[in-house]
C-alpha positions as CSV (number, residue, x, y, z in Angstrom):
1,M,-1.2,-0.8,-23.8
2,A,-2.6,-1.3,-20.3
3,F,-1.5,-4.1,-18.0
4,F,-2.8,-5.7,-14.8
5,A,-1.3,-8.2,-12.3
6,R,-2.9,-10.2,-9.6
7,L,-0.8,-9.7,-6.5
8,A,-0.9,-13.1,-4.7
9,S,1.7,-11.8,-2.2
10,R,-0.9,-9.4,-0.8
11,G,-3.7,-10.2,1.7
12,V,-6.7,-8.3,3.0
13,L,-7.8,-7.8,6.6
14,R,-11.2,-6.4,7.5
15,I,-11.2,-4.1,10.5
16,E,-14.8,-3.6,11.8
17,G,-16.5,-2.1,14.8
18,R,-17.3,1.3,16.1
19,D,-13.7,1.9,17.2
20,A,-12.0,0.6,14.1
21,R,-10.9,4.0,12.8
22,K,-10.0,5.3,16.2
23,L,-7.7,2.3,16.7
24,L,-6.0,2.8,13.3
25,Q,-5.6,6.5,13.8
26,G,-3.4,5.9,16.8
27,L,-1.3,3.3,15.0
28,V,-0.7,4.4,11.4
29,T,1.2,7.3,9.9
30,S,-1.6,8.5,7.6
31,D,-4.6,10.5,8.8
32,V,-7.5,8.1,9.0
33,T,-10.0,10.9,9.5
34,L,-9.5,11.6,5.7
35,L,-10.0,8.0,4.6
36,D,-13.5,8.5,3.2
37,A,-12.1,10.9,0.6
38,A,-9.7,8.3,-0.9
39,P,-7.8,5.1,0.0
40,Q,-4.5,5.7,1.7
41,Y,-1.0,4.3,1.7
42,T,0.3,4.1,5.2
43,C,2.7,2.3,7.6
44,F,2.7,1.0,11.1
45,L,5.7,2.0,13.3
46,S,7.3,0.6,16.4
47,A,7.4,2.7,19.6
48,Q,10.9,3.6,18.5
49,G,9.7,5.0,15.2
50,R,10.9,2.1,13.0
51,V,8.7,0.7,10.2
52,L,7.0,-2.6,11.0
53,H,4.6,-2.9,8.1
54,D,3.3,-0.8,5.2
55,A,-0.2,-1.2,3.9
56,F,-3.1,0.4,2.1
57,L,-6.3,1.5,3.9
58,V,-9.7,1.4,2.1
59,S,-12.9,2.8,3.5
60,G,-15.6,0.2,4.0
61,P,-19.2,0.3,5.1
62,D,-20.3,1.4,8.6
63,G,-16.9,2.8,9.4
64,S,-15.0,-0.4,8.7
65,V,-11.6,-0.5,7.0
66,L,-10.1,-2.9,4.5
67,L,-6.4,-3.3,5.0
68,D,-4.3,-4.4,2.0
69,S,-1.0,-5.7,3.3
70,E,1.8,-8.2,2.6
71,L,0.3,-11.7,3.0
72,S,3.4,-13.2,4.7
73,A,3.4,-10.5,7.4
74,Q,-0.4,-10.7,8.0
75,A,-0.1,-12.7,11.2
76,E,2.4,-10.3,12.6
77,L,0.3,-7.3,11.7
78,T,-2.9,-8.9,13.2
79,A,-1.0,-9.5,16.4
80,H,0.2,-5.9,16.4
81,L,-3.3,-4.6,16.0
82,K,-4.6,-6.9,18.8
83,R,-1.8,-5.8,21.1
84,Y,-3.2,-2.3,21.1
85,K,-6.9,-3.0,20.7
86,L,-7.4,-3.5,24.4
87,R,-11.1,-2.9,25.1
88,S,-11.8,-1.2,21.8
89,K,-14.9,-2.3,20.0
90,V,-13.0,-3.8,17.1
91,T,-13.1,-7.0,15.2
92,I,-10.2,-8.1,13.0
93,R,-10.7,-10.9,10.4
94,D,-8.9,-12.2,7.4
95,A,-10.7,-11.4,4.1
96,T,-8.1,-12.7,1.7
97,D,-10.4,-15.4,0.5
98,E,-13.1,-12.8,-0.3
99,L,-10.9,-10.2,-2.0
100,A,-7.9,-10.4,-4.3
101,V,-5.5,-7.5,-4.7
102,V,-4.9,-6.3,-8.3
103,A,-2.7,-3.6,-9.8
104,S,-3.4,-2.0,-13.1
105,W,-1.2,0.5,-15.0
106,D,-0.2,2.0,-18.3
107,D,0.8,5.3,-19.8
108,G,-2.5,6.6,-21.1
109,S,-5.7,4.6,-20.2
110,V,-5.9,5.0,-16.4
111,G,-8.8,7.3,-16.9
112,A,-10.6,4.7,-19.0
113,A,-11.1,2.4,-16.0
114,A,-13.2,5.1,-14.3
115,A,-16.3,3.6,-16.0
116,D,-16.4,1.3,-12.9
117,V,-18.2,3.5,-10.4
118,R,-18.3,0.9,-7.6
119,P,-16.7,2.0,-4.3
120,P,-13.2,0.6,-3.7
121,S,-14.4,-1.7,-1.0
122,E,-16.7,-3.4,-3.5
123,G,-14.2,-3.9,-6.3
124,G,-14.0,-0.4,-7.8
125,H,-10.5,0.8,-8.8
126,W,-8.7,3.7,-7.2
127,A,-5.6,5.7,-8.1
128,D,-2.5,4.4,-6.3
129,P,-1.7,7.2,-3.8
130,R,2.1,6.6,-4.0
131,L,2.9,7.7,-7.6
132,P,0.9,8.4,-10.7
133,Q,3.2,5.9,-12.6
134,L,1.8,3.1,-10.5
135,G,-1.7,3.5,-12.0
136,S,-4.6,1.9,-10.1
137,R,-5.3,-0.7,-7.5
138,L,-8.4,-2.9,-6.9
139,L,-9.7,-5.2,-4.3
140,W,-11.2,-7.6,-6.7
141,P,-14.2,-9.7,-5.3
142,A,-13.1,-13.3,-5.7
143,R,-16.5,-14.3,-7.1
144,E,-15.9,-12.3,-10.2
145,A,-14.3,-13.9,-13.3
146,A,-12.2,-10.9,-14.1
147,P,-11.5,-7.5,-12.5
148,T,-14.3,-5.3,-13.9
149,A,-12.2,-2.1,-14.0
150,V,-9.5,-3.7,-16.2
151,S,-11.8,-5.9,-18.3
152,Q,-13.5,-2.8,-19.7
153,I,-10.3,-1.7,-21.3
154,D,-7.6,-3.4,-23.5
155,A,-5.5,-4.7,-20.6
156,A,-3.2,-7.6,-20.7
157,E,-2.5,-9.7,-17.7
158,V,1.1,-10.1,-16.6
159,I,2.8,-11.9,-13.8
160,A,3.3,-10.1,-10.5
161,D,7.1,-10.1,-11.1
162,V,6.6,-7.4,-13.8
163,Y,4.8,-5.2,-11.3
164,D,7.5,-5.8,-8.7
165,A,10.2,-4.7,-11.2
166,R,8.2,-1.6,-11.9
167,L,8.2,-0.8,-8.2
168,A,12.0,-1.4,-7.9
169,L,12.8,0.9,-10.9
170,L,10.7,3.7,-9.3
171,G,12.5,3.3,-6.0
172,V,9.2,2.2,-4.2
173,P,9.7,-0.2,-1.3
174,N,7.9,-3.5,-1.7
175,G,7.1,-5.2,1.7
176,Q,9.5,-6.5,4.2
177,A,12.2,-7.3,1.6
178,H,12.8,-3.5,1.4
179,L,11.4,-2.5,4.9
180,P,12.9,-5.0,7.4
181,P,10.6,-4.9,10.4
182,G,12.0,-2.7,13.2
183,E,15.0,-1.5,11.2
184,A,14.0,1.1,8.6
185,L,13.1,4.7,9.4
186,P,10.1,5.9,7.3
187,L,11.8,8.9,5.9
188,E,14.9,6.8,4.9
189,S,12.4,4.6,3.0
190,N,10.9,7.5,1.1
191,L,7.5,7.0,2.7
192,E,6.8,10.7,3.1
193,L,7.5,11.2,-0.6
194,L,5.0,8.4,-1.3
195,N,2.2,10.1,0.7
196,A,2.3,7.7,3.5
197,I,2.9,10.2,6.3
198,S,0.7,13.0,7.7
199,F,2.7,15.6,9.7
200,T,-0.4,17.3,10.9
201,K,-2.6,14.5,12.3
202,G,-1.2,14.5,15.9
203,C,0.1,11.6,18.0
204,Y,0.4,8.0,16.9
205,L,2.7,5.2,17.8
206,G,6.3,6.1,16.7
207,Q,5.3,9.6,15.8
208,E,7.9,11.5,17.9
209,L,11.1,10.3,16.0
210,T,9.3,10.7,12.6
211,A,8.2,14.3,13.4
212,R,11.7,15.2,14.8
213,T,13.5,13.9,11.7
214,N,11.2,15.8,9.4
215,F,11.6,19.0,11.5
216,R,15.3,18.8,11.4
217,G,15.3,18.2,7.6
218,V,18.2,15.8,7.8
219,V,17.9,12.4,6.2
220,R,21.3,10.8,5.9
221,K,20.4,7.9,3.6
222,R,17.6,7.0,1.2
223,L,16.2,3.9,-0.4
224,A,17.0,4.2,-4.2
225,P,16.9,2.1,-7.3
226,L,20.1,0.6,-8.5
227,V,20.8,-0.7,-12.1
228,L,24.1,-2.5,-12.7
229,A,26.2,-0.8,-15.3
230,D,26.6,-3.9,-17.5
231,V,22.9,-4.4,-17.5
232,A,22.2,-0.8,-18.5
233,E,24.9,-1.1,-21.3
234,R,23.3,-4.2,-22.7
235,A,19.9,-2.6,-22.7
236,E,21.2,0.4,-24.6
237,C,22.8,-1.8,-27.2
238,G,19.7,-3.9,-27.6
239,G,21.4,-7.0,-26.1
240,G,19.6,-9.7,-24.1
241,G,20.3,-11.5,-20.9
């Protein structure tokens, strides 16, 4: 059985202009020069190498980039981008009313959604780059009655809380609740294990501490899922509550 959830807690920014990718390349942990190959999971760091925001980058037309990020942090992220934009030829605008973020997953029909051949920027699905168990994501055009890639298969809609629980059980951080701005280090938050960090791209804001931590190979703490013993025992016994 396949499932999908509309993630109302996510918003979309449209980054346009001839310097859009150059600006992002200097601010994010992923290698934006590879963005045309597939959408990316990434994060924005402070100058001290602490996580400010995590996000997904999707290639758009004419070198533009769609940025799928936490809606409640969108104003802060926009301010961060504008702080470093300086004289770059870049326009940043909110596209949340145009595009909704949708997650789709199951154990066996991810490939069935591939019948939708539209590019990701126009509503086509893409594989979540973090973990195979997270299935696919879509930027669903608001004008459509249902996400095309999931309406073509037997997919049931569930509330976003179900998807959030899936992230928690897999140890995947979910926005600022798990990544307090300016506090978490990317490797402590498993972001290199979730394909958010390129260690070969060169310099970007906050890169020095991240590269040094990776080089030393010493991460003293990790974000990890936690299941209370009494909850696990009730589940094994088939109990409720």
